[in-house]
Backbone atoms as SQL, in Angstrom:
CREATE TABLE atoms (id INTEGER PRIMARY KEY, chain TEXT, resi INTEGER, resn TEXT, atom TEXT, x REAL, y REAL, z REAL);
INSERT INTO atoms VALUES
  (1, 'A', 1, 'UNK', 'N', 6.277, -13.303, -8.696),
  (2, 'A', 1, 'UNK', 'CA', 5.464, -12.141, -8.417),
  (3, 'A', 1, 'UNK', 'C', 6.256, -10.875, -8.736),
  (4, 'A', 2, 'UNK', 'N', 5.550, -9.854, -9.111),
  (5, 'A', 2, 'UNK', 'CA', 6.137, -8.564, -9.432),
  (6, 'A', 2, 'UNK', 'C', 5.574, -7.525, -8.462),
  (7, 'A', 3, 'UNK', 'N', 6.427, -6.621, -8.004),
  (8, 'A', 3, 'UNK', 'CA', 5.991, -5.511, -7.155),
  (9, 'A', 3, 'UNK', 'C', 6.124, -4.235, -7.971),
  (10, 'A', 4, 'UNK', 'N', 5.038, -3.468, -8.047),
  (11, 'A', 4, 'UNK', 'CA', 5.048, -2.192, -8.743),
  (12, 'A', 4, 'UNK', 'C', 4.948, -1.094, -7.694),
  (13, 'A', 5, 'UNK', 'N', 5.889, -0.174, -7.715),
  (14, 'A', 5, 'UNK', 'CA', 5.893, 0.940, -6.763),
  (15, 'A', 5, 'UNK', 'C', 5.560, 2.204, -7.535),
  (16, 'A', 6, 'UNK', 'N', 4.410, 2.775, -7.219),
  (17, 'A', 6, 'UNK', 'CA', 3.945, 3.996, -7.871),
  (18, 'A', 6, 'UNK', 'C', 4.500, 5.206, -7.130),
  (19, 'A', 7, 'UNK', 'N', 4.839, 6.256, -7.854),
  (20, 'A', 7, 'UNK', 'CA', 5.296, 7.525, -7.277),
  (21, 'A', 7, 'UNK', 'C', 6.566, 7.387, -6.436),
  (22, 'A', 8, 'UNK', 'N', 7.459, 6.509, -6.866),
  (23, 'A', 8, 'UNK', 'CA', 8.717, 6.309, -6.146),
  (24, 'A', 8, 'UNK', 'C', 9.646, 7.486, -6.378),
  (25, 'A', 9, 'UNK', 'N', 10.364, 7.891, -5.363),
  (26, 'A', 9, 'UNK', 'CA', 11.373, 8.941, -5.499),
  (27, 'A', 9, 'UNK', 'C', 12.700, 8.246, -5.768),
  (28, 'A', 10, 'UNK', 'N', 13.198, 8.390, -6.979),
  (29, 'A', 10, 'UNK', 'CA', 14.423, 7.729, -7.408),
  (30, 'A', 10, 'UNK', 'C', 15.551, 8.753, -7.439),
  (31, 'A', 11, 'UNK', 'N', 16.682, 8.400, -6.844),
  (32, 'A', 11, 'UNK', 'CA', 17.840, 9.289, -6.837),
  (33, 'A', 11, 'UNK', 'C', 19.010, 8.592, -7.518),
  (34, 'A', 12, 'UNK', 'N', 19.601, 9.280, -8.494),
  (35, 'A', 12, 'UNK', 'CA', 20.783, 8.766, -9.190),
  (36, 'A', 12, 'UNK', 'C', 21.857, 9.851, -9.159),
  (37, 'A', 13, 'UNK', 'N', 22.966, 9.588, -9.806),
  (38, 'A', 13, 'UNK', 'CA', 24.021, 10.600, -9.865),
  (39, 'A', 13, 'UNK', 'C', 23.618, 11.788, -10.746),
  (40, 'A', 14, 'UNK', 'N', 22.488, 11.679, -11.452),
  (41, 'A', 14, 'UNK', 'CA', 21.983, 12.777, -12.283),
  (42, 'A', 14, 'UNK', 'C', 20.875, 13.572, -11.599),
  (43, 'A', 15, 'UNK', 'N', 20.492, 13.172, -10.392),
  (44, 'A', 15, 'UNK', 'CA', 19.449, 13.900, -9.675),
  (45, 'A', 15, 'UNK', 'C', 18.337, 12.999, -9.184),
  (46, 'A', 16, 'UNK', 'N', 17.258, 13.613, -8.691),
  (47, 'A', 16, 'UNK', 'CA', 16.112, 12.881, -8.160),
  (48, 'A', 16, 'UNK', 'C', 14.881, 13.162, -9.007),
  (49, 'A', 17, 'UNK', 'N', 14.032, 12.166, -9.105),
  (50, 'A', 17, 'UNK', 'CA', 12.778, 12.322, -9.835),
  (51, 'A', 17, 'UNK', 'C', 11.773, 11.280, -9.349),
  (52, 'A', 18, 'UNK', 'N', 10.490, 11.540, -9.614),
  (53, 'A', 18, 'UNK', 'CA', 9.428, 10.594, -9.259),
  (54, 'A', 18, 'UNK', 'C', 9.071, 9.785, -10.487),
  (55, 'A', 19, 'UNK', 'N', 8.891, 8.491, -10.275),
  (56, 'A', 19, 'UNK', 'CA', 8.523, 7.598, -11.362),
  (57, 'A', 19, 'UNK', 'C', 7.884, 6.343, -10.780),
  (58, 'A', 20, 'UNK', 'N', 7.327, 5.522, -11.643),
  (59, 'A', 20, 'UNK', 'CA', 6.831, 4.218, -11.244),
  (60, 'A', 20, 'UNK', 'C', 7.902, 3.205, -11.587),
  (61, 'A', 21, 'UNK', 'N', 8.145, 2.271, -10.678),
  (62, 'A', 21, 'UNK', 'CA', 9.153, 1.236, -10.923),
  (63, 'A', 21, 'UNK', 'C', 8.552, -0.133, -10.639),
  (64, 'A', 22, 'UNK', 'N', 9.146, -1.136, -11.232),
  (65, 'A', 22, 'UNK', 'CA', 8.751, -2.520, -10.992),
  (66, 'A', 22, 'UNK', 'C', 9.965, -3.287, -10.496),
  (67, 'A', 23, 'UNK', 'N', 9.703, -4.245, -9.633),
  (68, 'A', 23, 'UNK', 'CA', 10.758, -5.125, -9.129),
  (69, 'A', 23, 'UNK', 'C', 10.304, -6.554, -9.404),
  (70, 'A', 24, 'UNK', 'N', 11.102, -7.262, -10.172),
  (71, 'A', 24, 'UNK', 'CA', 10.791, -8.651, -10.504),
  (72, 'A', 24, 'UNK', 'C', 12.092, -9.414, -10.676),
  (73, 'A', 25, 'UNK', 'N', 12.157, -10.588, -10.087),
  (74, 'A', 25, 'UNK', 'CA', 13.345, -11.436, -10.172),
  (75, 'A', 25, 'UNK', 'C', 14.612, -10.688, -9.761),
  (76, 'A', 26, 'UNK', 'N', 14.512, -9.919, -8.674),
  (77, 'A', 26, 'UNK', 'CA', 15.628, -9.150, -8.119),
  (78, 'A', 26, 'UNK', 'C', 16.162, -8.073, -9.062),
  (79, 'A', 27, 'UNK', 'N', 15.355, -7.639, -10.009),
  (80, 'A', 27, 'UNK', 'CA', 15.720, -6.544, -10.911),
  (81, 'A', 27, 'UNK', 'C', 14.703, -5.425, -10.778),
  (82, 'A', 28, 'UNK', 'N', 15.187, -4.208, -10.842),
  (83, 'A', 28, 'UNK', 'CA', 14.350, -3.017, -10.710),
  (84, 'A', 28, 'UNK', 'C', 14.413, -2.254, -12.024),
  (85, 'A', 29, 'UNK', 'N', 13.248, -1.840, -12.544),
  (86, 'A', 29, 'UNK', 'CA', 13.240, -1.103, -13.800),
  (87, 'A', 29, 'UNK', 'C', 12.065, -0.139, -13.847),
  (88, 'A', 30, 'UNK', 'N', 12.200, 0.977, -14.600),
  (89, 'A', 30, 'UNK', 'CA', 11.107, 1.952, -14.699),
  (90, 'A', 30, 'UNK', 'C', 9.979, 1.403, -15.568),
  (91, 'A', 31, 'UNK', 'N', 8.755, 1.812, -15.253),
  (92, 'A', 31, 'UNK', 'CA', 7.594, 1.388, -16.039),
  (93, 'A', 31, 'UNK', 'C', 6.712, 2.593, -16.321),
  (94, 'A', 32, 'UNK', 'N', 5.843, 2.463, -17.313),
  (95, 'A', 32, 'UNK', 'CA', 4.908, 3.542, -17.617),
  (96, 'A', 32, 'UNK', 'C', 3.517, 3.188, -17.081),
  (97, 'A', 33, 'UNK', 'N', 2.541, 4.059, -17.307),
  (98, 'A', 33, 'UNK', 'CA', 1.191, 3.865, -16.772),
  (99, 'A', 33, 'UNK', 'C', 0.478, 2.652, -17.355),
  (100, 'A', 34, 'UNK', 'N', 0.947, 2.139, -18.467),
  (101, 'A', 34, 'UNK', 'CA', 0.277, 1.035, -19.137),
  (102, 'A', 34, 'UNK', 'C', 0.879, -0.322, -18.781),
  (103, 'A', 35, 'UNK', 'N', 1.850, -0.325, -17.884),
  (104, 'A', 35, 'UNK', 'CA', 2.516, -1.565, -17.486),
  (105, 'A', 35, 'UNK', 'C', 1.590, -2.365, -16.579),
  (106, 'A', 36, 'UNK', 'N', 1.323, -3.608, -16.935),
  (107, 'A', 36, 'UNK', 'CA', 0.474, -4.476, -16.122),
  (108, 'A', 36, 'UNK', 'C', 1.099, -5.855, -16.039),
  (109, 'A', 37, 'UNK', 'N', 1.013, -6.442, -14.868),
  (110, 'A', 37, 'UNK', 'CA', 1.501, -7.798, -14.663),
  (111, 'A', 37, 'UNK', 'C', 0.451, -8.526, -13.835),
  (112, 'A', 38, 'UNK', 'N', 0.080, -9.709, -14.273),
  (113, 'A', 38, 'UNK', 'CA', -0.829, -10.517, -13.468),
  (114, 'A', 38, 'UNK', 'C', -0.138, -10.908, -12.174),
  (115, 'A', 39, 'UNK', 'N', -0.903, -10.943, -11.100),
  (116, 'A', 39, 'UNK', 'CA', -0.390, -11.343, -9.794),
  (117, 'A', 39, 'UNK', 'C', 0.696, -10.380, -9.294),
  (118, 'A', 40, 'UNK', 'N', 0.496, -9.088, -9.499),
  (119, 'A', 40, 'UNK', 'CA', 1.463, -8.117, -9.000),
  (120, 'A', 40, 'UNK', 'C', 0.894, -7.390, -7.793),
  (121, 'A', 41, 'UNK', 'N', 1.775, -6.916, -6.957),
  (122, 'A', 41, 'UNK', 'CA', 1.393, -6.116, -5.798),
  (123, 'A', 41, 'UNK', 'C', 1.760, -4.673, -6.110),
  (124, 'A', 42, 'UNK', 'N', 0.817, -3.747, -5.899),
  (125, 'A', 42, 'UNK', 'CA', 1.052, -2.335, -6.183),
  (126, 'A', 42, 'UNK', 'C', 1.170, -1.577, -4.864),
  (127, 'A', 43, 'UNK', 'N', 2.233, -0.791, -4.731),
  (128, 'A', 43, 'UNK', 'CA', 2.476, 0.020, -3.538),
  (129, 'A', 43, 'UNK', 'C', 2.526, 1.478, -3.969),
  (130, 'A', 44, 'UNK', 'N', 1.781, 2.342, -3.276),
  (131, 'A', 44, 'UNK', 'CA', 1.820, 3.772, -3.549),
  (132, 'A', 44, 'UNK', 'C', 2.847, 4.401, -2.619),
  (133, 'A', 45, 'UNK', 'N', 4.004, 4.749, -3.153),
  (134, 'A', 45, 'UNK', 'CA', 5.101, 5.266, -2.336),
  (135, 'A', 45, 'UNK', 'C', 4.893, 6.707, -1.902),
  (136, 'A', 46, 'UNK', 'N', 3.948, 7.412, -2.488),
  (137, 'A', 46, 'UNK', 'CA', 3.749, 8.813, -2.120),
  (138, 'A', 46, 'UNK', 'C', 3.209, 8.967, -0.703),
  (139, 'A', 47, 'UNK', 'N', 2.708, 7.884, -0.127),
  (140, 'A', 47, 'UNK', 'CA', 2.156, 7.953, 1.229),
  (141, 'A', 47, 'UNK', 'C', 3.037, 7.241, 2.251),
  (142, 'A', 48, 'UNK', 'N', 4.239, 6.859, 1.856),
  (143, 'A', 48, 'UNK', 'CA', 5.105, 6.061, 2.740),
  (144, 'A', 48, 'UNK', 'C', 6.335, 6.855, 3.151),
  (145, 'A', 49, 'UNK', 'N', 6.608, 6.873, 4.435),
  (146, 'A', 49, 'UNK', 'CA', 7.877, 7.370, 4.963),
  (147, 'A', 49, 'UNK', 'C', 8.441, 6.234, 5.806),
  (148, 'A', 50, 'UNK', 'N', 9.585, 5.732, 5.425),
  (149, 'A', 50, 'UNK', 'CA', 10.138, 4.582, 6.131),
  (150, 'A', 50, 'UNK', 'C', 11.029, 5.024, 7.287),
  (151, 'A', 51, 'UNK', 'N', 11.238, 4.107, 8.199),
  (152, 'A', 51, 'UNK', 'CA', 12.129, 4.369, 9.330),
  (153, 'A', 51, 'UNK', 'C', 13.532, 4.702, 8.864),
  (154, 'A', 52, 'UNK', 'N', 14.003, 4.055, 7.796),
  (155, 'A', 52, 'UNK', 'CA', 15.368, 4.315, 7.338),
  (156, 'A', 52, 'UNK', 'C', 15.512, 5.750, 6.854),
  (157, 'A', 53, 'UNK', 'N', 14.474, 6.309, 6.237),
  (158, 'A', 53, 'UNK', 'CA', 14.534, 7.703, 5.806),
  (159, 'A', 53, 'UNK', 'C', 14.577, 8.616, 7.022),
  (160, 'A', 54, 'UNK', 'N', 13.709, 8.352, 7.986),
  (161, 'A', 54, 'UNK', 'CA', 13.688, 9.186, 9.189),
  (162, 'A', 54, 'UNK', 'C', 14.983, 9.076, 9.974),
  (163, 'A', 55, 'UNK', 'N', 15.536, 7.869, 10.089),
  (164, 'A', 55, 'UNK', 'CA', 16.794, 7.678, 10.823),
  (165, 'A', 55, 'UNK', 'C', 17.940, 8.407, 10.131),
  (166, 'A', 56, 'UNK', 'N', 17.959, 8.358, 8.806),
  (167, 'A', 56, 'UNK', 'CA', 18.998, 9.062, 8.063),
  (168, 'A', 56, 'UNK', 'C', 18.891, 10.564, 8.274),
  (169, 'A', 57, 'UNK', 'N', 17.682, 11.087, 8.235),
  (170, 'A', 57, 'UNK', 'CA', 17.475, 12.516, 8.436),
  (171, 'A', 57, 'UNK', 'C', 17.884, 12.915, 9.843),
  (172, 'A', 58, 'UNK', 'N', 17.454, 12.151, 10.841),
  (173, 'A', 58, 'UNK', 'CA', 17.746, 12.487, 12.233),
  (174, 'A', 58, 'UNK', 'C', 19.224, 12.411, 12.545),
  (175, 'A', 59, 'UNK', 'N', 19.956, 11.515, 11.912),
  (176, 'A', 59, 'UNK', 'CA', 21.384, 11.384, 12.191),
  (177, 'A', 59, 'UNK', 'C', 22.185, 12.557, 11.632),
  (178, 'A', 60, 'UNK', 'N', 21.625, 13.289, 10.685),
  (179, 'A', 60, 'UNK', 'CA', 22.319, 14.423, 10.086),
  (180, 'A', 60, 'UNK', 'C', 21.984, 15.727, 10.780),
  (181, 'A', 61, 'UNK', 'N', 20.957, 15.756, 11.632),
  (182, 'A', 61, 'UNK', 'CA', 20.529, 17.014, 12.242),
  (183, 'A', 61, 'UNK', 'C', 20.611, 16.951, 13.751);
């Protein structure tokens, strides 16, 4: 199975940006709007705030 995460906020040593990514066979890679995989799960990250993000923010303030 492949997981596609739409609107993911990706941070690297070159900065942060929003993109769509796919995770398959323990590998993560960027994808474009035309990327399709049968039997994939799509997650819209623009509506998700995880506990780890909130915990990280709270520990710094």
